Each structure stands twice: as structure tokens, then as C-alpha cells.
C-alpha positions in Angstrom: 51.2 37.1 152.2 52.3 33.8 153.1 50.5 32.3 150.0 52.1 35.0 147.5 55.5 34.4 149.2 55.1 30.2 148.6 54.2 31.4 144.8 57.4 33.1 144.4 59.1 30.9 145.8 57.9 28.3 143.4 58.1 30.3 140.3 61.7 31.3 141.2 62.5 27.3 141.8 60.7 26.4 138.2 62.9 28.6 136.6 66.1 28.1 138.0 65.1 24.3 136.8 64.4 25.3 133.3 67.3 27.4 133.1 69.7 24.9 134.6 68.2 21.9 132.3 68.9 24.4 129.0 72.4 25.0 130.4 72.9 21.5 130.1 71.6 20.6 126.5 73.0 23.4 124.6 75.9 22.9 122.8 79.5 24.3 123.6 81.1 26.4 120.9 83.6 25.0 118.9 86.5 27.9 118.6 86.4 31.6 119.6 86.9 33.3 116.4 85.6 36.5 116.0 85.1 35.1 112.2 82.3 32.8 113.1 78.7 33.7 112.9 76.3 32.7 115.8 74.7 30.3 113.3 78.0 28.8 112.5 77.4 26.1 115.1 73.8 25.1 113.8 75.5 23.8 110.2 75.3 20.7 109.7 78.0 18.6 107.8 77.4 16.6 104.5 75.6 13.4 104.9 76.3 10.3 103.1 74.9 6.9 102.6 75.6 4.6 105.7 77.9 2.1 104.4 80.3 4.3 102.7 83.7 3.5 103.1 85.0 6.7 101.8 87.7 5.5 99.6 88.9 7.0 96.3 90.7 5.5 93.3 94.2 7.1 93.0 94.5 7.0 88.9 93.0 3.9 88.3 95.7 2.0 90.4 94.7 1.5 93.7 92.0 2.7 96.4 92.7 5.7 98.8 90.8 7.7 101.3 88.9 10.1 99.8 85.5 11.4 101.6 81.9 10.5 100.2 83.2 7.9 97.5 83.4 4.1 96.9 86.3 2.4 95.0 85.8 -0.9 93.2 88.8 -3.1 92.5 88.9 -5.0 89.0 90.7 -8.4 89.7 94.4 -6.9 90.6 94.0 -4.8 87.5 93.0 -1.5 88.7 89.9 0.1 90.4 87.3 2.9 89.7 85.5 5.1 91.9 82.0 6.1 92.2 80.2 8.6 94.6 78.0 7.5 97.1 74.7 8.0 97.6 
């Protein structure tokens, strides 16, 4: 009987340890909205190339913030933007 009790205690200890580790590494939900899917936390934001400056060109005049673009200036005579790849 003591062997069975010892095995049960080990099983409970291992199960508790695994549950505690799982709780530590589970990502917390971003918001508590009824309109989000249970899988919405798994969505990945778009990834751009490393070094993308996230600058767009405003009507060929100046560089402004713009996600996913690289602004190239022309010797003070304007600019152009290309998408980061």
C-alpha cells in the first residue's frame, strides 16, 4: 500500500509542476472583448525586412512616418518611397 501511495504522490507532484510551468508560458490575452476569437492571440502581425525605416514620401516633398516603406531623398529636390521587402 505504501508503494501505491508513494506513486500517487509522485504523480500529483509531477502533474502540479507541469501545470505550473504551462501557466507561466501561456501568453496573456490582449483584451477581454466578446468579439475576439479564441485564436486571435495566435495572429501574427506583418513582418518586414530588418532595417526597414518605416518612412513614406509625402507627395514627393518630404519623408513622413509610414509602416512598411523606405523613403529615398534626392539631394534636397524631393523624395520617393518604395515598399520594404
